[in-house]
C-alpha positions in Angstrom: -84.9 -106.4 -104.1 -86.6 -107.7 -107.2 -83.6 -107.1 -108.9 -81.2 -109.3 -106.7 -83.6 -111.7 -106.8 -83.7 -112.0 -110.5 -80.1 -112.5 -110.6 -80.0 -115.2 -107.7 -82.3 -117.2 -109.9 -80.0 -116.7 -113.1 -77.2 -118.0 -110.7 -79.2 -121.1 -110.0 -80.1 -122.2 -113.1 -76.4 -121.5 -114.3 -75.6 -124.6 -111.7 -74.4 -122.2 -109.1 -74.9 -122.3 -105.4 -75.5 -118.6 -104.2 -74.6 -120.2 -100.5 -72.8 -123.1 -100.7 -71.6 -124.9 -97.4 -67.8 -124.1 -97.3 -65.0 -122.1 -98.8 -61.5 -122.9 -97.4 -59.1 -119.4 -97.1 -55.6 -119.4 -97.2 -55.0 -116.3 -95.4 -57.5 -113.3 -94.3 -57.0 -110.0 -95.9 -54.8 -108.9 -93.2 -52.3 -111.7 -94.0 -52.0 -110.9 -97.7 -51.3 -107.3 -96.9 -48.6 -108.0 -94.6 -47.2 -110.8 -97.0 -47.5 -108.2 -99.6 -46.0 -105.5 -97.9 -42.6 -107.9 -97.0 -42.6 -109.6 -100.6 -43.6 -107.0 -102.9 -41.3 -103.9 -104.2 -42.7 -101.0 -102.3 -42.5 -99.2 -106.4 -42.5 -101.6 -109.3 -43.1 -99.2 -112.1 -42.9 -101.8 -114.9 -45.6 -104.0 -112.6 -48.9 -104.1 -114.8 -52.1 -106.2 -114.3 -51.9 -108.1 -117.4 -48.3 -108.9 -116.3 -49.5 -110.3 -113.0 -52.1 -112.6 -114.7 -49.6 -114.0 -117.0 -46.6 -114.6 -114.4 -48.6 -116.1 -111.8 -46.9 -116.4 -108.4 -47.8 -117.6 -105.0 -51.7 -117.9 -105.3 -53.7 -116.2 -102.3 -57.7 -117.7 -101.6 -59.3 -114.7 -99.9 -63.0 -113.9 -99.3 -65.2 -111.3 -98.0 -67.8 -108.4 -98.9 -67.6 -106.9 -102.2 -67.9 -103.0 -101.4 -66.7 -101.5 -104.5 -66.8 -102.3 -108.2 -65.9 -100.2 -111.1 -66.1 -101.4 -115.0 -63.5 -100.5 -117.4 -63.5 -102.1 -120.9 -62.1 -105.3 -120.3 -61.5 -105.4 -116.8 -63.0 -104.5 -114.0 -61.2 -103.2 -110.4 -63.3 -104.4 -107.1 -62.4 -103.8 -103.7 -63.7 -106.8 -100.8 -63.9 -106.4 -97.1 -63.4 -109.0 -94.4 -63.3 -108.4 -90.1 -59.5 -107.7 -90.6 -59.0 -105.6 -93.4 -59.8 -104.7 -97.8 -58.1 -105.3 -100.6 -58.1 -104.5 -104.4 -59.1 -107.0 -106.9 -58.3 -106.8 -110.7 -60.6 -109.1 -112.9 -59.7 -109.8 -116.5 -62.3 -110.9 -119.0 -60.0 -113.1 -120.7 -58.6 -114.4 -117.7 -62.5 -115.4 -116.1 -64.4 -115.8 -119.4 -67.6 -117.1 -118.5 -67.0 -116.3 -114.8 -66.0 -112.6 -115.5 -69.6 -111.9 -117.6 -71.4 -114.0 -114.6 -69.8 -111.6 -112.0 -71.0 -108.2 -114.4 -74.5 -109.5 -114.3 -75.3 -111.1 -111.2 -72.7 -110.0 -108.9 -73.8 -107.0 -106.5 -72.5 -104.6 -103.8 -73.0 -106.5 -100.4 -72.3 -110.2 -101.8 -69.8 -112.1 -100.2 -67.4 -113.7 -102.6 -64.5 -115.6 -102.8 -61.5 -114.9 -105.3 -58.1 -116.9 -105.7 -55.2 -115.5 -107.6 -51.5 -113.7 -106.9 -50.8 -110.5 -105.3 -49.1 -107.4 -107.2 -48.6 -103.7 -107.2 -50.4 -101.2 -108.8 -48.6 -98.4 -110.6 -50.0 -96.3 -107.6 -48.7 -98.8 -105.2 -52.0 -100.6 -104.2 -51.7 -104.4 -103.4 -54.0 -105.9 -105.5 -55.3 -109.5 -106.4 -55.0 -110.7 -110.0 -58.4 -112.8 -109.8 -58.0 -116.2 -111.3 -61.1 -117.3 -110.0 -64.1 -116.0 -108.7 -66.9 -117.7 -106.3 -70.2 -116.4 -104.9 -70.6 -117.0 -101.3 -73.7 -115.3 -100.3 -75.7 -113.4 -102.3 -77.1 -110.1 -100.5 -80.9 -110.0 -101.3 -81.0 -106.6 -99.6 -79.2 -103.5 -101.2 -75.9 -101.8 -98.7 -76.0 -98.9 -96.8 -75.4 -96.1 -99.6 -71.9 -94.9 -98.0 -69.7 -97.8 -96.9 -67.9 -94.8 -95.5 -69.6 -93.7 -92.6 -73.4 -94.5 -92.1 -74.5 -91.5 -90.4 -78.0 -92.5 -89.5 -78.2 -93.1 -85.6 -81.5 -94.9 -85.6 -80.6 -97.1 -88.2 -76.6 -97.7 -86.6 -78.3 -98.8 -83.4 -81.2 -100.9 -84.6 -79.0 -102.7 -87.2 -75.7 -102.5 -86.0 -74.7 -105.1 -88.9 -75.0 -102.2 -91.1 -72.8 -99.8 -89.0 -70.3 -102.3 -88.8 -70.2 -103.2 -92.5 -69.8 -99.4 -92.9 -68.0 -97.5 -89.9 -64.3 -98.8 -89.7 -64.6 -96.6 -86.2 -67.8 -98.8 -85.2 -65.6 -102.0 -85.5 -62.3 -100.3 -83.7 -64.9 -100.0 -80.6 -66.5 -103.2 -80.2 -63.0 -104.8 -81.1 -61.1 -102.7 -78.4 -64.1 -103.4 -75.9 -63.1 -107.2 -76.3 -59.4 -106.3 -75.5 -60.2 -104.2 -72.5 -62.1 -107.1 -71.0 -59.8 -109.4 -72.0 -57.0 -107.1 -69.9 -59.4 -106.9 -67.1 -59.7 -110.6 -66.8 -55.7 -111.0 -67.2 -55.1 -108.3 -64.7 -57.5 -110.3 -61.7 -56.3 -113.8 -63.0 -52.6 -112.6 -62.7 -53.5 -111.9 -58.8 -55.3 -115.0 -57.9 -58.9 -113.7 -58.3 -61.2 -117.0 -59.3 -64.0 -115.9 -61.8 -67.5 -117.5 -61.2 -70.8 -117.4 -62.7 -73.9 -116.7 -60.4 -77.5 -116.8 -61.2 -79.1 -114.1 -63.5 -83.0 -115.4 -62.6 -83.4 -115.0 -59.3 -86.5 -115.1 -56.6 -85.3 -112.0 -55.2 -83.4 -109.1 -56.9 -80.9 -107.4 -54.6 -77.2 -105.6 -54.1 -78.4 -102.4 -55.6 -81.0 -99.8 -55.6 -82.7 -100.3 -58.5 -86.2 -101.4 -59.9 -85.9 -104.9 -61.3 -87.1 -106.7 -64.1 -90.2 -109.3 -63.3 -90.6 -112.7 -65.4 -92.6 -115.7 -64.3 -91.1 -119.1 -64.1 -93.8 -121.4 -65.5 -92.9 -125.0 -64.2 -92.7 -123.1 -60.8 -95.6 -121.2 -61.1 -93.0 -118.3 -59.4 -92.7 -114.7 -59.8 -88.8 -114.4 -60.7 -86.5 -111.5 -61.3 -83.7 -110.6 -63.6 -80.5 -109.7 -60.8 -79.7 -106.1 -60.6 -76.1 -107.0 -59.0 -74.3 -109.8 -58.5 -73.1 -108.8 -55.2 -74.9 -111.0 -52.8 -74.2 -114.4 -54.5 -70.5 -113.6 -55.0 -70.2 -112.6 -51.0 -72.1 -115.9 -50.6 -68.9 -117.5 -52.2 -66.5 -115.6 -49.6 -68.8 -117.3 -47.0 -68.5 -120.4 -48.6 -64.5 -119.9 -49.0 -63.5 -118.4 -51.8 -61.1 -115.4 -50.7 -61.1 -113.9 -54.1 -63.5 -113.9 -56.7 -64.9 -111.8 -59.6 -67.4 -111.8 -62.4 -68.2 -110.3 -65.3 -71.9 -110.4 -66.5 -74.7 -108.9 -67.6 -77.3 -106.2 -65.4 -80.6 -105.7 -66.0 -82.1 -102.4 -64.2 -85.6 -101.5 -65.2 -84.9 -97.7 -65.5 -84.6 -95.0 -68.2 -82.2 -94.5 -71.1 -79.3 -91.6 -71.4 -76.1 -91.7 -72.7 -75.0 -92.9 -69.3 -77.8 -95.8 -69.1 -79.1 -98.7 -70.6 -81.6 -101.3 -69.2 -79.0 -103.7 -70.0 -75.3 -103.1 -69.2 -72.0 -104.9 -68.2 -70.6 -104.9 -65.1 -67.4 -106.2 -63.2 -67.6 -107.3 -59.4 -65.0 -108.9 -57.3 -64.6 -109.7 -53.8 -61.7 -109.7 -51.5 -61.4 -111.3 -48.1 -59.4 -109.5 -45.2 -59.1 -106.4 -47.5 -61.3 -102.6 -47.0 -62.1 -100.1 -49.6 -58.7 -98.9 -49.4 -57.4 -101.9 -50.8 -59.7 -102.2 -53.4 -59.0 -98.2 -53.7 -55.6 -98.7 -54.5 -56.9 -101.7 -57.1 -58.9 -99.2 -58.9 -56.0 -97.1 -59.4 -53.7 -99.7 -60.6 -56.2 -101.7 -62.6 -57.8 -99.0 -65.2 -54.3 -97.9 -66.1 -52.6 -100.8 -66.5 -55.7 -101.8 -68.6 -55.0 -98.5 -71.0 -51.4 -99.3 -70.9 -52.0 -102.5 -72.7 -54.9 -102.1 -74.9 -53.8 -98.2 -75.9 -50.2 -98.0 -75.2 -50.9 -95.1 -73.3 -52.5 -94.3 -69.7 -53.4 -90.6 -71.2 -56.8 -90.8 -73.0 -58.8 -88.2 -74.6 -62.5 -88.2 -73.8 -65.2 -85.5 -75.1 -62.7 -83.0 -76.2 -60.5 -83.1 -72.5 -57.1 -85.0 -72.2 -57.5 -87.5 -69.0 -54.3 -89.2 -67.0 -54.7 -92.2 -65.7 -51.9 -92.1 -63.9 -52.0 -92.4 -60.1 -52.2 -91.8 -57.1 -56.1 -90.4 -58.0 -57.5 -87.1 -56.0 -59.5 -88.3 -52.9 -62.5 -86.1 -51.4 -65.3 -86.7 -48.3 -68.2 -86.7 -50.1 -69.9 -84.7 -48.0 -66.9 -81.7 -48.8 -67.5 -82.0 -52.2 -71.3 -81.2 -51.9 -70.2 -78.8 -50.0 -67.8 -77.4 -52.6 -70.0 -77.7 -55.6 -73.5 -77.0 -54.3 -72.8 -74.8 -51.2 -74.3 -76.8 -49.0 -73.5 -78.9 -45.9 -75.3 -82.4 -46.1 -74.8 -83.5 -42.9 -76.5 -81.0 -41.0 -79.8 -81.4 -42.1 -80.8 -84.8 -40.6 -84.0 -85.4 -42.4 -85.6 -85.1 -45.6 -87.7 -82.0 -44.9 -84.7 -79.7 -43.7 -82.6 -80.6 -46.8 -85.2 -79.7 -49.4 -85.6 -76.3 -47.5 -81.4 -75.9 -47.8 -81.6 -76.6 -51.3 -84.7 -74.2 -52.1 -82.6 -71.7 -50.2 -79.7 -72.3 -53.1 -82.1 -72.6 -56.0 -82.2 -76.5 -56.0 -85.0 -78.2 -57.0 -86.1 -81.2 -55.1 -89.4 -83.6 -56.5 -91.5 -83.6 -53.3 -91.6 -87.8 -52.8 -87.8 -87.7 -52.3 -86.1 -89.1 -49.0 -83.3 -87.8 -47.4 -80.5 -90.4 -49.4 -82.1 -89.6 -52.9 -81.6 -85.8 -52.1 -78.1 -86.6 -51.4 -77.8 -88.6 -54.5 -79.3 -85.7 -56.5 -77.1 -83.2 -55.4 -74.0 -85.2 -56.2 -75.1 -86.5 -59.7 -76.0 -82.7 -60.7 -73.6 -80.8 -58.9 -70.5 -82.8 -58.6 -70.3 -85.7 -60.9 -69.9 -83.6 -63.9 -66.9 -81.7 -62.2 -65.2 -84.8 -61.9 -63.1 -84.9 -65.2 -59.9 -86.4 -63.7 -59.8 -89.5 -61.9 -60.9 -89.0 -58.7 -62.6 -90.5 -55.5 -65.4 -89.8 -53.8 -65.2 -91.2 -50.0 -67.1 -91.5 -46.6 -70.8 -92.0 -47.8 -73.9 -91.7 -45.6 -75.0 -94.9 -44.1 -78.6 -94.3 -45.7 -77.0 -94.7 -48.9 -75.2 -97.8 -48.3 -77.3 -100.4 -46.7 -74.3 -103.1 -47.4 -71.2 -101.3 -46.5 -69.6 -101.5 -43.3 -69.7 -98.7 -40.8 -66.7 -95.8 -40.5 -65.0 -96.2 -37.1 -65.3 -93.0 -35.1 -68.2 -91.8 -37.3 -71.9 -94.1 -37.4 -73.1 -91.4 -39.8 -70.5 -92.9 -42.6 -69.5 -96.1 -44.2 -66.6 -96.9 -45.7 -67.4 -96.4 -49.5 -66.0 -95.1 -52.4 -67.0 -94.1 -56.1 -64.3 -93.4 -58.9 -65.2 -90.9 -61.0 -63.5 -90.0 -64.7 -64.7 -87.9 -67.5 -67.3 -86.5 -65.3 -69.2 -89.9 -65.0 -69.0 -92.7 -62.3 -67.2 -95.8 -63.5 -66.7 -97.8 -60.0 -68.2 -98.2 -56.3 -66.5 -99.9 -53.4 -67.5 -101.1 -50.2 -66.3 -102.5 -47.0 -68.5 -104.9 -46.9 -70.9 -105.3 -44.1 -70.3 -108.8 -42.3 -72.2 -108.5 -38.8 -75.5 -110.2 -40.0 -77.7 -108.4 -37.1 -76.9 -105.2 -38.6 -77.3 -106.2 -41.8 -80.8 -107.1 -40.6 -81.4 -103.8 -39.3 -80.5 -102.2 -42.6 -82.5 -104.1 -44.6 -85.4 -103.2 -42.2 -84.7 -99.7 -42.9 -85.1 -99.7 -46.4 -88.0 -101.9 -46.3 -89.7 -98.8 -44.1 -87.9 -96.7 -47.1 -89.7 -98.9 -50.1 -93.2 -98.7 -47.9 -93.3 -95.2 -48.0 -92.7 -95.1 -51.8 -89.3 -96.0 -53.0 -89.3 -98.5 -55.7 -85.5 -98.6 -55.8 -84.8 -99.3 -51.7 -82.8 -102.6 -50.9 -85.6 -105.8 -50.1 -84.5 -107.8 -47.3 -82.8 -111.1 -48.8 -83.2 -113.6 -46.1 -81.2 -116.3 -47.4 -78.0 -113.9 -47.4 -78.5 -113.4 -44.1 -78.4 -117.1 -43.3 -75.2 -117.0 -45.3 -73.9 -114.0 -43.2 -74.8 -116.0 -40.3 -72.2 -118.6 -41.1 -69.4 -115.7 -40.4 -67.9 -113.7 -43.6 -64.5 -112.0 -43.3 -63.9 -109.0 -43.3 -64.1 -108.2 -47.2 -63.7 -105.3 -49.8 -65.9 -105.5 -52.6 -65.6 -103.3 -55.8 -68.0 -102.7 -59.0 -66.8 -101.3 -62.5 -69.3 -100.5 -65.3 -67.7 -102.2 -68.1 -69.6 -100.1 -70.5 -68.4 -96.8 -69.2 -65.2 -98.0 -69.1 -65.3 -98.3 -72.5 -66.5 -95.2 -73.7 -63.7 -93.5 -71.7 -61.3 -95.7 -73.2 -62.4 -94.9 -76.9 -63.8 -91.5 -76.8 -67.4 -92.6 -77.1 -70.0 -90.0 -75.5 -72.9 -92.3 -75.6 -72.9 -95.5 -74.1 -75.0 -97.0 -76.8 -71.9 -96.9 -79.2 -70.4 -99.1 -77.2 -73.1 -102.0 -76.6 -73.6 -104.1 -79.9 -77.4 -104.2 -79.2 -78.5 -101.2 -77.1 -82.2 -100.8 -75.9 -84.5 -99.1 -78.4 -88.0 -98.7 -78.4 -90.0 -100.9 -80.8 -91.1 -100.0 -84.1 -94.7 -100.6 -84.8 
């Protein structure tokens, strides 16, 4: 760093601004390479760097980070990289003169530079810029990662994502693919007349999911506020207001631990359709996800964690009760309370923590014994009412609600209800959740009086859907950790 700082001062002493305000490009590197593929012969044994410098031709002005440089007598071969690709440079002492000496003395790997010159192919066929002029655009005062091809230290990759993106083409591919996935999802919903909206992130009360919120303080109002744990209750207010199809793709915050599938800050799609139920949203999920995969990847068959997954509909459907019975040997509907269910779990040598209620026990059985087995796209349907305080009851069975969760690759990627729109029943459900919270369940749903008032104005029959964007990106990029698909994942602060 000291040597780089000295070079910075030498540049300034020579009248060179090491951080100029602008630099006008003629092409990106990808555009230059595309032009060369179409206009330069694939094989040109007579071509030499000298001939390219002397003959001239169309000039290309490019810029990028200097990632390789090798001095060879009176010339230097180097590579620069921008967001679209990388290209070789050929610099000659007799062409650049003083600029060449400045390059050798004061340019380092990691610097961002600009070059101008014609393109040619080397004898090995590599497309190369015959550099006529060179400019320093941003002097790097810290050295780059030791390896430009595959920074392996996970701690550095997550904490200093910019170094990961500099050195790992696969990291850049993942995040470019993520952007395409979100864009494809938006196009899909927009084409079906869904309206994209934005709802509050900072709330007087967090609701819409079973999760602990992050708490903050609003100084001007002198009130405790919460970061949202879901967008559900506000989106349903919009359905009450007359928007029949709405969606939001936004950040969600849940005060929970981290794992390969969990990050306290994540991205969720939630959408709501009036005059629909969970069967309609089920059909939309098994149409939307293959559509996105086909549009972004060109296929509906993907590989995840070594398994080939076929997203082509129709997907398998299993009642949650049957799935738990199949994989754990326990029929949850035969045990009406937490104590009897815990006793059954002990008989099957399944550990349960003493303070877990009946709903938490069922969720534990599902996540531990069912979820990991669901590699191919599967809908688990018809959940117990206690697990779903915002879902509408299933006709003919008062213990169940119309809800499904979609699983792919052994993880949940979507959750859907036929939304409860009876305000009196919703109030009672909130009351039951309050009792669970009083009994020690910090994730139980809090009553939301303003939402109940909205329901009392009348909400049409509605199908709601949530899709975890991060997990969908994991699936479609074959990334087995959520930290691989979030640019800046939550990390413990360094001392």
